[in-house]
Structures are given as structure tokens and as C-alpha cells.
Phi, psi and omega in degrees: 000104189293340181252018180296129182089359179256150178244131182234133172256123177239125177272144183065045193262007184285335186211173171057221185288330170303308184298315178300320180290321177304307182292318177307312183290323177296317180296335176275000170113005181279142166279138193235142174252122181258106183249140182201156179261321192249335190233071182296319177294324171298323183290321170302323172300316178302314187295321180294328182286324178295316189294325182292346179254023170085018185248149168290145179218154182225134174249129179227136176270132179178157177249129184290347179284343177274101182292326179295323179294311183300319180296321177293330177286326178291315175302318176293324173300309173305311179300319188272327189244349169099346179179182180217115186250329185228131169243130166246114182266090183255341180300140175207168170216157184204142172253127186242110177208156175295150182305322181293345180251003179293137170261163179298326189284325177306316181294312184291329179293324178295301185300322181296325168277302187300315179252308179299319177298318177294326173296317175304305180301316179301308180301310185284328174291326177297315176308309185294320178300315177307308184296328180286343174062026180236011185080181178181178182228129171237126184230110173266135181269113181260216180191155172296348172299339180293336182244344190249133178269069186290138184293141179081015180228031186308311182294319185289317178302307184299316180302318184285323172301317177297321181298318179295322172297323183290321180299315182298316182290321174298319181299318180295324183284325192262357180293336175293339179264003190057036168264115183267135176240117177221173178229159175238126176250102175284155169265208180293116195237140184282077180248168180302324179296331181282336174283337170280325187277328183237154173287158173309322181288322178295316173305313183300309183298314178300318181298319184297340184270346184284157179307321182261006174074012178205161173286161173289156172262150176305325180303314177306319181294311185294336172293323180286327174295317182296320177303304179303333179277347190270168174295333173302339185251020192299337181260014186254118170203147181078033176247149176238111183263113183274126181229092186218010179058031185076018186303321185263005174293142187290140178234094184312322184297342181273000000 
């Protein structure tokens, strides 16, 4: 169990990619803090699954855009579980509208969570890791939106592009403390939010056009996250791992 004795905080961990990450780390031996803002019952179920495989777990409610609350959660993690070794910054928010219809609040609400909230989590976790003097691991969940100008997604695209730049810069600064900082870029992934946003027919047709003919599963993204968190990736920092099944590859026939 490669994460035995380690403590991981996962944001947005009640469902989808965050849930898969929390459980993948727990199965690898990590004790997990399951943080979520809106789906606490689901978060408790994730914690129960982690407990069922023999790991300690803690459920915390909070919005990562609230810096004070993130600071409290880092402190609570250390108080309850003794330390913080791994952060998976997964929580994000997005407004999908044509650019001509966006309001300032639409833009701010997306950036406040997706970019600034990730900064709060990463900086406060890094400070704790530096205090511990044992290094640490920060993994941000980015998106192929960081590189691709998808229509109707100006705030989200911009926030994820900024997140990638932030990850690289933090990796540069934190390497002297042996804190590794990387990002994972999922492509189109079969999460609950996709079933809320799109009809089942739209998802079926969209998946059929992808190179592998299907959406990614959250578990496939989580395995990439677990790799970056593992000792096998001990020499990897400042990297962005794209897990998209070829989603962004050019398809000239289109």
C-alpha cells in the first residue's frame, strides 16, 4: 500500500472525479479528508467507503473560495489526522453562456472557485507541508479547457488556463521544499454533472465521436492522480498530465 501512513485532502470529493480520487488514495493506504460544499450526504458515503477499506476518514464542509474556511480545514486535518501529505484540488465551478451574455458575476463566480479557490487550497496546504519538513504533493485537477477555446466557456477556459500557469510557477518555487506540484487535465469524463448538463442522447452522440468511442471514467482520471501522488513519480514536478483519450487530437475529417 504505497500511501500507507499518508494523509490526503481531496476537494470536491463527494462525487465524480473527486470521489474517485479519494477512494483510489484510500485503497492505496491513505487516510482521507473528504471536502465538499453541496453534497454532504454523498461525502459521508465516500468517507464510509474509505473506512470500509481500513482507512481513517474525515468529512468537512466548505467552499474553497472561502479562504478562512480552507485555513480551518487544513488545521482540522492536522488536528484530527496528524498531518497533511497530499492535496488533490479538484473542486471547480463553471458558468456556460455565450460571451455576449456573460455578466461580471458569472465570470467572478467561476474564477473565485476554480482559480482563486485552488490557490487558497494549494498555498495553505503547501505552508503546512513546508512546516512538516517532509515534503508533500499537490495535484490540481485542470481540464482540456485550459488549452482549447470551447465556445460558451470563456470564464472556465480562462480559469483553467490560469490554473495551469499557477501549477507550473508553484512547482518552480516549492521544489526547494520537496513539495511536488502537478496537474491532471481530464477530457470529457462521465461524471454526474455531465448528466445534469446534457441529455443522455447528447452524451451518447458525443461519446461516439471520441477516438475511443466513450467518455473517460472518473476512476481512470483517479489512477493518473494516484500515480502523480506516488513515489513512482518522485522526480515529477511542474508537469501537466492529460488524460483525455485523444479528445483534443485534431480530427481532420471533422
